[in-house]
Residue frames as qw, qx, qy, qz and C-alpha x, y, z in Angstrom:
[[0.139, -0.774, 0.368, -0.496, 265.47, 202.84, 45.65],
 [0.565, 0.051, -0.767, 0.299, 267.48, 200.73, 48.06],
 [0.596, -0.721, -0.294, -0.194, 266.04, 200.36, 51.58],
 [0.068, -0.747, 0.495, -0.439, 267.86, 201.69, 54.58],
 [0.647, -0.003, -0.735, 0.204, 269.30, 199.49, 57.23],
 [0.604, -0.714, -0.054, -0.349, 268.21, 199.18, 60.87],
 [0.471, 0.339, -0.651, 0.489, 271.17, 199.10, 63.30],
 [0.694, -0.673, -0.215, -0.140, 270.50, 197.95, 66.90],
 [0.396, 0.584, -0.423, 0.568, 273.33, 199.73, 68.73],
 [0.698, -0.536, -0.412, 0.236, 274.30, 198.73, 72.26],
 [0.089, 0.803, -0.178, 0.562, 275.33, 201.73, 74.40],
 [0.263, 0.248, -0.732, 0.578, 277.09, 202.00, 77.76],
 [0.552, -0.571, -0.595, -0.122, 275.20, 200.87, 80.85],
 [0.499, -0.805, -0.134, 0.292, 277.15, 203.34, 83.07],
 [0.438, -0.543, 0.332, 0.635, 280.71, 204.13, 82.16],
 [0.529, 0.762, -0.001, -0.375, 280.69, 206.05, 78.86],
 [0.056, 0.607, -0.739, -0.287, 283.91, 204.24, 77.78],
 [0.472, 0.035, 0.878, -0.068, 281.98, 200.95, 77.62],
 [0.641, 0.652, 0.133, -0.384, 281.16, 201.47, 73.95],
 [0.781, 0.028, 0.467, 0.412, 282.70, 199.79, 70.96],
 [0.140, -0.368, 0.402, 0.827, 284.53, 201.53, 68.10],
 [0.061, 0.281, 0.829, 0.480, 281.92, 200.00, 65.77],
 [0.066, -0.730, -0.654, 0.190, 279.09, 201.51, 67.74],
 [0.127, -0.689, 0.003, 0.713, 280.63, 205.01, 67.57],
 [0.116, -0.149, 0.653, 0.734, 281.26, 204.59, 63.81],
 [0.011, 0.475, 0.839, 0.264, 277.72, 203.43, 63.21],
 [0.093, -0.778, -0.470, 0.407, 276.25, 206.38, 65.19],
 [0.132, -0.551, 0.249, 0.786, 278.34, 208.79, 63.09],
 [0.078, -0.084, 0.760, 0.640, 277.31, 207.21, 59.80],
 [0.129, 0.531, 0.837, -0.001, 273.52, 206.62, 60.09],
 [0.018, 0.503, 0.328, 0.799, 271.04, 209.17, 58.85],
 [0.435, -0.573, 0.075, -0.690, 269.12, 209.33, 62.11],
 [0.209, 0.109, -0.873, 0.428, 269.04, 207.92, 65.58],
 [0.610, -0.502, -0.350, -0.503, 265.86, 206.60, 67.34],
 [0.246, 0.277, -0.696, 0.615, 266.36, 206.90, 71.05],
 [0.401, -0.508, -0.752, 0.125, 264.47, 205.82, 74.13],
 [0.243, -0.885, -0.240, 0.316, 265.24, 209.15, 75.79],
 [0.563, 0.698, 0.023, 0.442, 266.77, 211.75, 73.46],
 [0.241, -0.908, 0.253, -0.230, 268.12, 213.73, 76.48],
 [0.780, -0.455, 0.416, 0.109, 270.07, 210.72, 77.71],
 [0.820, 0.304, 0.319, 0.365, 271.35, 209.81, 74.24],
 [0.269, 0.920, -0.025, 0.285, 272.40, 213.45, 73.61],
 [0.494, -0.786, 0.372, 0.007, 274.83, 213.20, 76.54],
 [0.813, -0.111, 0.494, 0.287, 276.50, 210.22, 74.88],
 [0.611, 0.653, 0.263, 0.362, 276.56, 211.84, 71.42],
 [0.015, -0.975, 0.147, -0.164, 278.03, 215.10, 72.87],
 [0.666, -0.594, 0.422, 0.158, 280.73, 213.10, 74.68],
 [0.685, -0.004, 0.581, 0.440, 281.83, 211.58, 71.38],
 [0.052, 0.509, -0.212, -0.832, 281.20, 214.79, 69.35],
 [0.153, 0.271, 0.857, 0.410, 278.50, 213.22, 67.18],
 [0.331, 0.298, 0.145, -0.884, 275.83, 215.46, 65.70],
 [0.068, -0.157, -0.919, -0.354, 272.86, 213.56, 64.45],
 [0.517, -0.256, -0.178, -0.797, 269.08, 214.01, 64.05],
 [0.021, -0.006, 0.915, -0.403, 267.34, 212.37, 67.04],
 [0.567, -0.294, -0.383, -0.667, 263.81, 210.92, 67.21],
 [0.430, -0.291, 0.658, -0.546, 262.17, 209.74, 70.40],
 [0.712, 0.028, -0.611, -0.345, 261.21, 206.10, 70.45],
 [0.178, -0.275, 0.779, -0.534, 260.11, 204.76, 73.84],
 [0.094, 0.187, 0.970, -0.123, 257.61, 202.19, 75.17],
 [0.261, 0.597, 0.536, -0.537, 254.68, 204.57, 75.00],
 [0.358, 0.687, -0.189, -0.603, 255.39, 205.67, 71.45],
 [0.335, -0.208, 0.864, 0.312, 256.42, 202.36, 69.87],
 [0.455, 0.514, 0.723, -0.080, 253.02, 201.80, 68.34],
 [0.324, 0.893, 0.209, -0.233, 252.89, 205.18, 66.66],
 [0.054, -0.825, 0.456, 0.331, 256.56, 205.73, 65.87],
 [0.632, -0.122, 0.728, 0.237, 257.29, 202.27, 64.41],
 [0.597, 0.638, 0.471, 0.123, 255.42, 202.93, 61.15],
 [0.116, 0.981, -0.088, -0.128, 257.11, 206.32, 60.89],
 [0.325, -0.670, 0.623, 0.241, 260.59, 204.81, 61.16],
 [0.663, 0.154, 0.706, 0.198, 259.79, 201.97, 58.84],
 [0.464, 0.850, 0.248, -0.002, 258.76, 204.59, 56.27],
 [0.065, -0.907, 0.379, 0.174, 262.12, 206.28, 56.72],
 [0.546, -0.303, 0.752, 0.211, 263.88, 202.96, 56.19],
 [0.631, 0.498, 0.585, 0.103, 261.82, 202.32, 53.03],
 [0.290, 0.955, 0.003, -0.067, 262.92, 205.75, 51.75],
 [0.766, 0.457, -0.238, 0.384, 266.51, 204.56, 52.03],
 [0.136, -0.790, 0.371, -0.468, 267.50, 206.17, 55.28],
 [0.637, 0.010, -0.709, 0.303, 269.61, 204.18, 57.78],
 [0.498, -0.714, 0.016, -0.492, 268.58, 204.20, 61.37],
 [0.368, 0.170, -0.789, 0.462, 270.40, 203.43, 64.64],
 [0.643, -0.594, -0.312, -0.370, 268.09, 202.30, 67.43],
 [0.314, 0.264, -0.658, 0.632, 269.47, 202.92, 70.95],
 [0.549, -0.677, -0.488, -0.042, 267.99, 202.54, 74.48],
 [0.281, -0.929, 0.155, -0.181, 268.96, 204.65, 77.48],
 [0.233, -0.646, 0.724, -0.063, 271.65, 202.06, 78.40],
 [0.585, -0.101, 0.803, -0.055, 272.64, 198.64, 77.21],
 [0.105, 0.021, 0.844, 0.526, 271.26, 196.56, 74.37],
 [0.489, 0.075, -0.072, -0.866, 268.01, 197.64, 72.67],
 [0.736, -0.064, -0.488, -0.465, 264.94, 195.31, 72.86],
 [0.527, -0.111, -0.772, 0.336, 266.12, 193.71, 76.13],
 [0.254, -0.658, -0.579, 0.410, 263.45, 195.05, 78.52],
 [0.036, -0.543, 0.076, 0.836, 263.66, 198.18, 76.41],
 [0.632, 0.632, 0.101, -0.437, 261.99, 199.35, 73.14],
 [0.033, 0.517, -0.744, -0.422, 263.00, 197.59, 69.95],
 [0.418, 0.119, 0.900, -0.025, 261.00, 194.35, 69.69],
 [0.497, 0.667, 0.434, -0.345, 258.16, 195.93, 67.69],
 [0.335, 0.802, -0.289, -0.402, 260.29, 197.66, 65.03],
 [0.163, -0.384, 0.879, 0.229, 262.44, 194.53, 64.58],
 [0.490, 0.326, 0.800, -0.115, 259.29, 192.45, 63.86],
 [0.458, 0.799, 0.215, -0.324, 257.98, 195.08, 61.39],
 [0.088, 0.734, -0.557, -0.378, 261.41, 195.41, 59.70],
 [0.316, -0.153, 0.920, 0.176, 261.53, 191.68, 59.17],
 [0.506, 0.571, 0.611, -0.212, 258.04, 191.77, 57.62],
 [0.360, 0.894, -0.019, -0.268, 259.20, 194.55, 55.25],
 [0.889, 0.238, 0.068, 0.384, 262.48, 192.74, 54.30],
 [0.045, 0.928, -0.267, 0.257, 264.61, 195.49, 55.84],
 [0.726, 0.197, -0.518, 0.406, 268.08, 194.41, 56.86],
 [0.560, -0.805, 0.039, -0.193, 268.63, 194.46, 60.61],
 [0.636, 0.415, -0.471, 0.449, 272.22, 194.65, 61.89],
 [0.696, -0.689, -0.173, 0.110, 273.17, 194.10, 65.64],
 [0.331, 0.665, -0.414, 0.527, 276.00, 196.25, 66.91],
 [0.770, -0.422, -0.459, 0.138, 276.92, 194.33, 70.15],
 [0.149, 0.544, -0.402, 0.721, 278.09, 195.79, 73.35],
 [0.084, -0.162, 0.715, -0.675, 277.13, 196.18, 77.05],
 [0.630, -0.362, -0.530, -0.437, 274.20, 194.16, 78.51],
 [0.354, -0.556, 0.464, -0.592, 273.49, 194.48, 82.21],
 [0.928, -0.188, 0.102, -0.307, 272.06, 190.97, 82.68],
 [0.883, 0.304, -0.276, 0.225, 275.16, 189.30, 81.20],
 [0.264, 0.580, -0.480, 0.602, 277.65, 191.38, 83.14],
 [0.587, -0.466, 0.347, -0.564, 275.68, 190.68, 86.37],
 [0.985, -0.029, -0.010, -0.170, 275.54, 186.94, 85.65],
 [0.782, 0.383, -0.369, 0.326, 279.26, 186.49, 84.91],
 [0.113, 0.497, -0.523, 0.683, 280.22, 188.21, 88.20],
 [0.706, -0.430, -0.002, -0.563, 277.53, 186.46, 90.28],
 [0.119, -0.369, 0.894, -0.224, 279.20, 183.12, 91.03],
 [0.723, 0.165, 0.494, -0.454, 275.90, 181.40, 90.23],
 [0.642, 0.148, 0.709, 0.251, 275.29, 178.82, 87.51],
 [0.191, 0.605, -0.255, -0.730, 276.06, 180.42, 84.16],
 [0.184, -0.029, 0.909, 0.373, 275.46, 177.30, 82.05],
 [0.110, -0.535, -0.749, -0.376, 271.75, 177.73, 82.10],
 [0.047, -0.301, -0.427, 0.851, 269.77, 180.76, 83.15],
 [0.075, 0.667, 0.688, 0.275, 266.33, 182.37, 82.63],
 [0.117, -0.030, -0.073, 0.990, 265.78, 186.12, 82.23],
 [0.009, -0.651, -0.759, 0.022, 262.46, 187.51, 83.25],
 [0.132, 0.523, 0.166, 0.825, 263.09, 191.24, 83.05],
 [0.228, -0.224, 0.356, -0.878, 260.88, 193.39, 85.30],
 [0.009, 0.316, 0.932, -0.176, 258.22, 191.57, 87.30],
 [0.138, -0.598, -0.550, -0.567, 254.63, 192.64, 86.59],
 [0.072, -0.182, 0.384, -0.902, 253.20, 195.33, 88.85],
 [0.693, -0.208, -0.250, -0.643, 249.61, 194.02, 88.47],
 [0.513, -0.401, 0.647, -0.396, 248.97, 191.83, 91.53],
 [0.919, 0.169, 0.276, -0.226, 247.34, 188.93, 89.58],
 [0.744, 0.609, -0.256, 0.098, 250.01, 188.86, 86.89],
 [0.009, -0.685, 0.648, -0.334, 252.77, 189.16, 89.60],
 [0.710, -0.248, 0.577, -0.318, 251.35, 186.16, 91.49],
 [0.932, 0.340, 0.094, -0.080, 251.22, 184.11, 88.29],
 [0.492, 0.719, -0.451, 0.193, 254.83, 184.99, 87.53],
 [0.282, -0.576, 0.686, -0.344, 255.94, 183.89, 90.99],
 [0.901, 0.005, 0.357, -0.247, 254.22, 180.55, 90.46],
 [0.785, 0.584, -0.185, 0.094, 256.47, 180.19, 87.40],
 [0.148, 0.759, -0.535, 0.340, 259.56, 181.25, 89.29],
 [0.712, -0.435, 0.463, -0.299, 258.94, 178.75, 92.09],
 [0.945, 0.127, 0.301, -0.010, 259.53, 175.89, 89.56],
 [0.515, 0.809, -0.280, 0.045, 262.46, 177.45, 87.76],
 [0.924, -0.244, 0.040, 0.292, 265.54, 175.25, 88.05],
 [0.627, 0.405, -0.011, 0.665, 267.96, 177.59, 86.26],
 [0.298, -0.292, -0.246, 0.875, 269.55, 180.73, 87.67],
 [0.119, 0.832, 0.535, 0.082, 266.84, 183.50, 87.59],
 [0.327, -0.034, 0.039, 0.944, 267.68, 187.02, 86.43],
 [0.023, 0.847, 0.532, 0.003, 265.44, 190.01, 87.10],
 [0.242, 0.375, -0.017, 0.895, 265.66, 193.78, 86.63],
 [0.287, -0.752, -0.576, 0.143, 264.30, 196.14, 89.27],
 [0.109, 0.760, 0.020, 0.640, 264.00, 199.89, 89.83],
 [0.253, 0.231, -0.599, 0.724, 265.33, 201.46, 93.03],
 [0.426, -0.219, 0.222, -0.849, 261.97, 202.48, 94.40],
 [0.886, -0.081, -0.164, -0.426, 260.70, 198.84, 94.15],
 [0.494, 0.400, -0.756, 0.154, 263.80, 196.91, 95.03],
 [0.164, -0.216, 0.765, -0.584, 262.99, 196.34, 98.77],
 [0.724, 0.119, 0.260, -0.627, 259.36, 195.34, 98.05],
 [0.789, 0.375, -0.431, -0.225, 260.47, 192.91, 95.35],
 [0.265, 0.385, -0.825, 0.317, 263.07, 191.32, 97.70],
 [0.408, -0.089, 0.658, -0.627, 260.41, 190.83, 100.36],
 [0.820, 0.245, -0.009, -0.517, 258.11, 189.25, 97.80],
 [0.635, 0.392, -0.665, -0.015, 260.87, 186.89, 96.64],
 [0.001, 0.285, -0.825, 0.487, 261.54, 185.91, 100.27],
 [0.610, 0.058, 0.457, -0.645, 257.86, 185.29, 100.97],
 [0.837, 0.366, -0.046, -0.405, 257.18, 183.40, 97.72],
 [0.752, 0.460, -0.470, 0.042, 260.43, 181.57, 96.98],
 [0.869, -0.427, -0.143, 0.206, 261.94, 181.18, 100.42],
 [0.281, -0.895, 0.259, 0.231, 265.24, 182.35, 101.79],
 [0.890, 0.354, 0.118, 0.264, 267.28, 181.57, 98.74],
 [0.537, -0.384, 0.244, 0.711, 270.86, 182.58, 97.95],
 [0.438, 0.843, 0.293, 0.105, 270.83, 185.63, 95.75],
 [0.471, -0.157, 0.126, 0.859, 273.25, 188.22, 94.23],
 [0.215, 0.910, 0.343, -0.096, 272.30, 191.79, 93.53],
 [0.542, 0.097, 0.198, 0.811, 274.32, 193.84, 91.13],
 [0.012, -0.893, -0.339, 0.295, 273.87, 197.61, 91.68],
 [0.126, 0.942, -0.143, -0.274, 274.86, 200.36, 89.31],
 [0.871, 0.053, 0.335, 0.355, 276.96, 198.19, 87.05],
 [0.627, 0.328, 0.147, 0.691, 280.09, 199.91, 85.56],
 [0.073, -0.889, -0.084, -0.443, 279.24, 203.18, 87.41],
 [0.084, 0.606, -0.518, 0.598, 281.14, 204.84, 90.24],
 [0.525, -0.313, 0.523, -0.594, 278.95, 203.27, 92.92],
 [0.739, 0.126, -0.610, -0.256, 278.95, 199.74, 91.43],
 [0.346, -0.381, 0.719, -0.467, 278.36, 197.24, 94.20],
 [0.611, -0.038, -0.746, -0.262, 277.43, 193.59, 94.66],
 [0.533, -0.359, 0.510, -0.572, 275.37, 192.10, 97.55],
 [0.581, 0.144, -0.785, -0.160, 275.66, 188.33, 98.07],
 [0.121, -0.101, 0.816, -0.556, 273.92, 186.05, 100.55],
 [0.014, -0.478, -0.878, 0.020, 270.52, 184.70, 101.53],
 [0.022, -0.667, -0.398, -0.630, 267.67, 187.09, 100.87],
 [0.516, -0.792, -0.326, 0.021, 267.05, 187.72, 104.56],
 [0.620, -0.419, 0.029, 0.663, 270.66, 188.91, 104.89],
 [0.365, 0.244, 0.363, 0.822, 270.78, 190.93, 101.68],
 [0.133, -0.817, -0.476, -0.298, 267.61, 192.91, 102.47],
 [0.501, -0.782, -0.141, 0.342, 269.40, 194.46, 105.49],
 [0.559, -0.237, 0.269, 0.748, 272.32, 195.56, 103.28],
 [0.228, 0.469, 0.491, 0.697, 270.30, 197.39, 100.67],
 [0.194, -0.665, -0.417, 0.588, 269.92, 200.76, 102.38],
 [0.154, 0.738, -0.028, -0.657, 268.76, 204.05, 100.71],
 [0.655, 0.216, 0.637, 0.346, 268.34, 202.27, 97.38],
 [0.273, 0.789, -0.136, -0.533, 269.35, 204.32, 94.40],
 [0.073, 0.483, -0.756, -0.436, 270.30, 203.38, 90.85],
 [0.809, 0.171, -0.336, -0.451, 269.43, 200.33, 88.77],
 [0.526, -0.371, 0.738, -0.203, 269.51, 196.76, 90.10],
 [0.678, 0.191, -0.640, -0.307, 269.90, 193.28, 88.60],
 [0.667, -0.355, 0.519, -0.400, 268.72, 190.47, 90.88],
 [0.554, 0.278, -0.766, -0.173, 270.06, 186.94, 90.38],
 [0.735, -0.325, 0.363, -0.472, 268.41, 184.08, 92.26],
 [0.146, -0.299, 0.942, 0.055, 269.76, 180.58, 92.76],
 [0.584, 0.002, -0.566, -0.582, 267.68, 178.06, 90.79],
 [0.807, -0.336, 0.161, -0.459, 265.45, 175.58, 92.56],
 [0.941, 0.161, -0.280, 0.099, 267.56, 172.61, 91.50],
 [0.441, 0.462, -0.463, 0.615, 270.75, 174.13, 92.91],
 [0.402, -0.518, 0.318, -0.685, 268.99, 175.19, 96.14],
 [0.935, -0.213, 0.021, -0.282, 267.78, 171.64, 96.75],
 [0.837, 0.297, -0.352, 0.295, 271.16, 170.19, 95.88],
 [0.208, 0.516, -0.481, 0.678, 272.94, 172.46, 98.33],
 [0.647, -0.429, 0.224, -0.589, 270.39, 171.67, 101.04],
 [0.990, -0.047, -0.111, -0.074, 270.94, 167.95, 100.62],
 [0.709, 0.393, -0.384, 0.442, 274.66, 168.37, 100.62],
 [0.172, -0.610, 0.409, -0.657, 274.51, 169.97, 104.05],
 [0.893, -0.322, 0.090, -0.301, 273.22, 166.64, 105.38],
 [0.403, -0.470, 0.778, 0.107, 275.52, 163.78, 106.40],
 [0.297, 0.212, -0.809, -0.460, 275.83, 161.02, 103.82],
 [0.011, -0.207, -0.959, 0.195, 273.59, 158.83, 105.97],
 [0.261, 0.535, 0.391, -0.702, 270.93, 161.58, 106.20],
 [0.297, 0.438, -0.478, -0.701, 271.29, 162.11, 102.48],
 [0.147, 0.039, -0.965, -0.211, 270.70, 158.35, 101.92],
 [0.114, 0.404, 0.802, -0.425, 267.58, 158.35, 104.16],
 [0.302, 0.493, 0.027, -0.816, 266.12, 161.28, 102.21],
 [0.429, 0.316, -0.611, -0.585, 266.12, 159.29, 99.01],
 [0.085, -0.069, -0.987, 0.116, 265.22, 156.01, 100.76],
 [0.264, 0.410, 0.585, -0.648, 261.99, 157.72, 101.93],
 [0.439, 0.471, -0.226, -0.731, 261.28, 158.49, 98.31],
 [0.904, 0.140, 0.332, -0.230, 261.24, 154.77, 97.60],
 [0.510, 0.708, -0.477, -0.106, 264.51, 154.50, 95.68],
 [0.978, -0.104, -0.098, 0.155, 266.64, 151.39, 95.67],
 [0.634, -0.627, 0.174, 0.418, 270.18, 151.34, 97.13],
 [0.626, 0.114, 0.415, 0.650, 271.98, 151.42, 93.81],
 [0.166, 0.761, 0.367, 0.508, 269.94, 154.38, 92.53],
 [0.413, -0.903, -0.100, 0.072, 270.33, 156.25, 95.86],
 [0.659, -0.437, 0.241, 0.563, 274.13, 155.95, 95.75],
 [0.479, 0.367, 0.433, 0.670, 274.19, 157.16, 92.20],
 [0.054, -0.878, -0.320, -0.352, 272.03, 160.22, 93.04],
 [0.543, -0.803, 0.005, 0.248, 274.10, 161.09, 96.15],
 [0.651, -0.149, 0.333, 0.666, 277.30, 160.93, 94.06],
 [0.285, 0.585, 0.425, 0.629, 275.77, 163.18, 91.47],
 [0.287, -0.920, -0.252, -0.093, 274.55, 165.68, 94.14],
 [0.555, -0.759, 0.165, 0.298, 277.97, 165.84, 95.74],
 [0.504, 0.803, -0.316, -0.034, 279.92, 165.69, 92.48],
 [0.308, -0.567, 0.764, -0.012, 282.02, 162.69, 93.60],
 [0.404, 0.197, -0.844, -0.292, 282.64, 159.21, 92.32],
 [0.785, -0.309, -0.173, -0.508, 279.87, 156.75, 93.29],
 [0.779, 0.019, -0.569, 0.264, 282.48, 154.31, 94.71],
 [0.131, 0.281, -0.491, 0.814, 283.29, 156.95, 97.35],
 [0.582, -0.260, 0.111, -0.762, 279.64, 156.99, 98.47],
 [0.862, -0.029, -0.466, -0.194, 279.42, 153.19, 98.22],
 [0.450, 0.241, -0.689, 0.515, 282.25, 152.83, 100.83],
 [0.285, -0.302, 0.400, -0.817, 279.94, 154.34, 103.46],
 [0.786, -0.065, 0.145, -0.598, 277.51, 151.51, 103.18],
 [0.609, 0.259, -0.750, -0.006, 279.72, 148.40, 102.96]]
């Protein structure tokens, strides 16, 4: 008997039209759908007139339901795994069944589509060349403190997810632990009330009133923050900053030019 295939199907993060033709075709053709919340997925299926057997597969049932779904796959049934919104296994259920499917030599097929963190990043105006995604911050105080120690040293653009009832607390924690950094908050992506808040954290906190919906928080990386701070200095002050660090003139000029993204000869002219 041939084994079934596991399809990881990305679903809309807001607007129901943000789904691919391939995703709709896959949902119609599989034998069953494993959904994070069957009620939420049913809305999507009804919209596209898809009738399919649904099984609940969420964070609290991953451990017990994974073996059940693997058994179905071994019997030759094909399964589409979907989360409430976006791409499965990204801060949503999916990681465990993928690991087990790999162990059992079951074919896994990604059906790409919407992903909140990517859509938030490309509209943020922050560095997109390198970024680090941390999902939801831990609620446990000790683990949360440990995570902030990691975030303090993060040079890349930081991306977090947050729920509406915790957004203000999390912003206050970021301000206290990371300083008044430049951030971007993407709210309710692709939905009617989609909105973006941009500015230093102390400014953005005042704008986030009556928080509702889902949030993506993007924080300027430490390296960019320092670079921007230095670039606000005069060239002479910039020079003295590196001079205090014990650097030689040639090295200082090279670093200033790199910070300001100009030719080093332009900086050199200031010190002839």
